[in-house]
C-alpha positions in Angstrom: 5.8 -13.1 32.8 5.5 -10.1 35.2 2.1 -9.4 36.4 2.3 -5.9 34.8 3.0 -7.6 31.4 -0.2 -9.9 31.8 -2.4 -6.8 32.9 -1.2 -5.1 29.8 -1.9 -7.8 27.4 -5.3 -8.5 28.9 -6.2 -5.1 28.7 -5.5 -4.5 24.9 -8.4 -5.0 22.4 -7.7 -7.6 19.7 -6.6 -5.8 16.7 -7.6 -6.9 13.0 -4.8 -6.9 10.5 -4.1 -7.8 6.9 -0.8 -9.6 6.7 0.7 -9.7 3.4 3.5 -12.3 3.4 6.1 -12.8 0.5 7.6 -16.3 0.7 10.3 -15.3 -1.9 11.8 -12.4 0.1 15.3 -12.8 1.8 15.8 -16.6 2.3 12.9 -18.5 0.7 14.0 -21.6 2.4 13.1 -20.1 5.8 9.8 -18.7 5.1 7.7 -21.4 6.6 9.5 -20.9 10.0 9.1 -17.0 9.6 5.7 -17.2 8.8 5.1 -19.5 11.9 7.1 -17.3 14.0 5.2 -14.2 12.9 1.7 -15.7 13.7 2.9 -16.9 17.0 4.1 -13.3 18.0 0.9 -11.7 16.5 -1.1 -13.9 18.8 1.0 -12.9 21.7 0.1 -9.2 20.8 -3.6 -10.0 20.3 -3.2 -9.0 16.6 -5.8 -11.0 14.6 -4.3 -11.3 11.0 -5.9 -12.2 7.7 -3.0 -13.8 5.8 -2.4 -13.3 2.2 0.7 -15.1 0.4 2.0 -13.3 -2.4 2.4 -15.2 -5.7 4.0 -14.3 -9.0 0.7 -13.1 -10.3 -0.6 -11.4 -7.3 -2.4 -8.1 -7.6 -1.4 -6.7 -4.3 -3.3 -3.3 -5.0 -6.5 -5.1 -5.1 -5.9 -7.3 -1.9 -5.2 -3.9 -0.1 -8.2 -2.2 -1.4 -10.5 -5.2 -0.4 -8.9 -5.1 3.0 -9.8 -1.7 3.6 -13.4 -1.9 2.3 -13.5 -4.8 4.9 -12.7 -2.2 7.5 -9.1 -3.1 8.3 -7.0 -0.5 9.7 -3.7 -2.1 9.6 -1.9 -3.6 6.7 1.3 -5.4 7.7 3.8 -6.4 5.2 6.2 -9.4 5.8 8.8 -9.1 2.9 11.2 -6.8 1.3 11.4 -3.6 0.1 9.6 -4.5 -3.5 6.8 -6.0 -1.7 6.6 -2.9 0.8 6.5 -0.5 -2.1 3.8 -2.1 -3.9 1.6 -2.2 -0.7 2.5 1.5 0.1 1.5 2.5 -3.3 -2.0 1.2 -2.5 -2.1 3.1 0.7 -1.1 6.6 -0.6 -3.5 9.2 0.6 -5.4 6.7 3.0 -5.7 6.9 6.7 -5.0 2.9 6.9 -1.7 2.3 8.5 1.3 0.5 6.9 3.2 -1.9 9.2 6.4 -3.6 8.3 8.2 -6.8 9.3 11.5 -6.9 7.5 12.4 -10.2 5.9 14.0 -9.3 2.8 17.6 -8.8 1.6 18.4 -5.2 2.2 15.5 -3.9 4.4 16.4 -0.4 3.6 12.9 1.1 4.3 12.8 -0.6 7.7 16.3 0.8 8.4 15.3 4.3 7.5 12.3 4.0 9.8 14.1 2.6 12.8 12.3 -0.9 12.5 14.0 -3.8 14.1 15.3 -6.6 12.0 14.0 -9.4 14.5 10.5 -10.8 14.2 9.7 -10.4 17.7 10.7 -6.9 18.1 9.2 -5.9 14.7 5.7 -7.4 15.5 5.7 -5.8 19.1 6.4 -2.4 17.4 2.9 -2.9 15.6 1.4 -2.2 19.0 4.0 0.0 20.6 5.6 1.9 17.6 4.7 5.6 16.6 2.4 6.1 13.8 4.0 8.7 11.5 2.9 10.4 8.2 5.6 10.5 5.8 6.1 12.1 2.4 5.9 10.0 -0.8 7.3 10.8 -4.2 5.7 10.1 -7.6 7.7 9.7 -10.8 6.1 9.8 -14.4 7.7 8.8 -17.8 5.3 8.8 -20.8 2.1 6.9 -19.5 4.0 5.1 -16.8 3.6 6.4 -13.2 5.1 4.9 -10.1 5.1 5.9 -6.5 8.4 5.8 -4.6 9.4 6.0 -0.9 13.3 5.9 -1.3 14.4 7.2 -4.7 14.1 7.4 -8.5 17.2 7.4 -10.5 18.3 8.1 -14.0 21.6 6.9 -15.9 24.3 4.9 -14.5 22.7 3.5 -11.5 19.6 2.5 -13.4 21.7 0.8 -16.0 23.8 -1.2 -13.4 20.9 -2.0 -10.9 19.4 -5.0 -12.5 22.7 -6.9 -12.8 24.0 -5.6 -9.4 20.7 -7.2 -7.8 21.3 -10.4 -9.4 24.9 -10.5 -8.2 23.6 -9.5 -4.6 21.2 -12.5 -4.8 24.0 -14.8 -5.5 24.1 -14.9 -9.4 27.7 -14.3 -10.1 27.4 -14.9 -13.8 26.2 -11.2 -14.2 29.5 -9.9 -13.1 30.7 -9.8 -16.7 27.5 -7.9 -17.7 28.1 -5.5 -15.0 31.6 -4.8 -16.0 30.5 -4.4 -19.7 27.5 -1.9 -18.7 30.1 0.1 -16.5 32.8 0.5 -19.3 30.4 1.3 -22.2 28.1 3.9 -20.4 28.5 7.4 -21.6 26.9 10.6 -20.0 24.0 12.5 -21.3 23.0 16.2 -21.6 20.3 17.1 -19.2 17.7 19.9 -19.0 16.3 20.3 -15.5 13.3 22.4 -14.5 12.8 22.7 -10.7 9.5 23.9 -9.3 8.3 25.2 -12.9 10.7 28.1 -13.0 14.4 27.3 -12.4 15.9 25.6 -15.5 19.5 24.8 -16.4 21.6 22.4 -18.6 24.4 19.9 -17.4 26.1 16.9 -18.5 26.1 13.7 -16.0 26.4 10.0 -15.8 23.8 9.8 -12.9 20.9 11.7 -11.3 19.1 10.7 -8.0 16.0 12.0 -6.8 15.8 11.0 -3.2 13.0 10.9 -0.2 15.0 9.0 2.2 18.7 9.5 3.5 19.6 5.8 3.1 19.0 4.0 -0.3 19.5 0.3 -1.5 21.7 -1.6 0.7 21.9 1.1 3.6 23.8 3.5 1.1 23.8 6.9 2.7 23.1 9.6 0.1 23.3 12.5 2.5 22.5 13.2 6.1 20.2 15.9 5.5 17.7 14.0 3.2 14.3 13.9 4.9 11.0 12.1 4.3 9.0 14.8 6.1 10.1 18.1 4.5 7.8 18.3 1.7 10.6 18.4 -0.6 12.5 15.8 -3.1 16.4 16.1 -2.9 18.0 16.0 -6.5 21.5 15.0 -6.8 23.3 15.6 -10.1 26.6 13.8 -10.4 27.8 16.2 -13.1 31.6 16.5 -12.4 32.4 12.8 -11.6 33.9 10.1 -13.8 32.8 6.6 -13.5 35.6 5.8 -11.5 34.8 8.8 -9.1 31.2 7.5 -8.9 32.5 3.9 -7.8 35.0 5.3 -5.1 32.2 7.6 -3.9 29.5 4.6 -3.8 32.2 2.4 -1.8 33.0 5.1 0.7 29.1 5.9 1.2 28.3 2.3 1.6 31.0 2.0 4.4 29.5 4.8 6.3 31.8 7.7 5.1 31.1 10.4 2.9 27.6 11.8 1.7 26.6 13.8 -1.2 26.3 17.1 0.9 30.0 17.0 1.5 31.3 16.5 -2.1 31.4 19.6 -4.1 31.4 17.5 -7.3 27.9 16.4 -6.6 25.0 19.4 -7.1 22.3 19.1 -4.7 18.8 20.7 -5.2 15.5 20.8 -3.5 12.2 20.9 -5.3 8.5 20.0 -4.7 8.2 18.9 -8.4 10.8 18.9 -11.3 11.3 17.5 -14.9 14.4 16.3 -16.4 15.0 15.6 -20.1 18.0 13.7 -21.4 19.9 13.2 -24.5 20.8 10.5 -25.2 17.9 9.1 -23.3 18.8 7.7 -19.7 17.6 4.6 -18.3 14.9 5.3 -15.6 14.5 3.5 -12.3 11.9 3.9 -9.4 12.6 2.0 -6.1 14.4 -0.6 -8.4 11.5 -1.0 -10.7 12.3 0.1 -14.4 10.4 3.0 -16.1 12.1 2.5 -19.5 14.2 5.4 -21.1 13.7 9.1 -21.6 12.4 12.1 -19.7 10.6 12.1 -16.3 8.5 14.2 -14.1 8.8 13.8 -10.2 6.6 15.3 -7.5 6.4 15.1 -3.7 3.1 14.3 -1.7 3.4 15.7 1.8 2.6 13.1 4.6 0.6 10.9 2.1 1.5 7.6 3.9 1.1 6.5 7.6 3.6 4.0 8.7 4.5 2.5 12.2 8.0 3.5 12.9 10.4 2.6 15.8 11.7 5.1 18.6 15.0 6.2 16.7 14.8 7.1 13.0 17.8 7.9 10.6 18.1 11.5 11.2 14.6 12.5 11.0 12.2 15.1 12.4 8.8 13.3 12.2 5.2 14.0 12.1 3.1 12.2 14.6 -0.4 11.0 13.9 -2.6 13.0 16.4 -5.8 11.2 15.5 -6.0 8.2 17.9 -8.3 6.3 15.7 -5.4 6.2 13.1 -3.2 4.5 15.5 -2.4 0.9 15.0 -2.6 0.0 18.7 -6.2 1.2 19.0 
């Protein structure tokens, strides 16, 4: 090892962290080796983790709150997007920093934030990455409220997501259910109100409320969506048939297209909005079901501090200027 690297390691103070590890993310059969690898790399970076293993009955929010009370300033999630979302929700509005080691299936949040997929590089980023404040959305339906980092959806995508997720995880018996849901889906009449004053009616199969440019399996909804503009981007697919929607999705997943370039998709920006649907649409927030009906969504500016990579996906970012909030200190 070069002497400069040795001096750099010796000069660093040990950094306490809470490591929340989900052994069921990605490829569960590889989780023991992944955990051992992560711990070894954290040792190399002089990061001292308290490990919590996620279980089916885990209350991750309680784990996060207890870590914060204990004085830990860095919460690291090794898992997929669902695990990251649950931890992020508990950190909204706090100065505690969220670090990410992506070991899930899609790892879309890491993709948006420029976090490398390799364990060595992702752990090194906890020391050398930039601490950024990003916007977070919340969505409410009835008495249910959820935070979201990527997007909330209404309609066809929400209907198809559960079976599509099963198929992606290898359960091919769900293909029939996927096709049946697609064939029987009907559009809904929508009443949208943006920022409390601009209201209009339309009919659509699908509405997306986005906070990040890439959704799900690195699907680019548009290249001008930002998690740092204090706005939610609302996409209403009002002039597209189901066949058009499938074609659009395939093109966007392959890196072509984008909602901003398709005149059949209406694009709005708002700090808060309400959408009423008839018949009631199925609702989803970052892959989590919210039932059916109407929703209210709102953006919270710079509500979460995360460790991010050097190159983000088309973002202008807000750096954390308080050195006490940086993960390396």
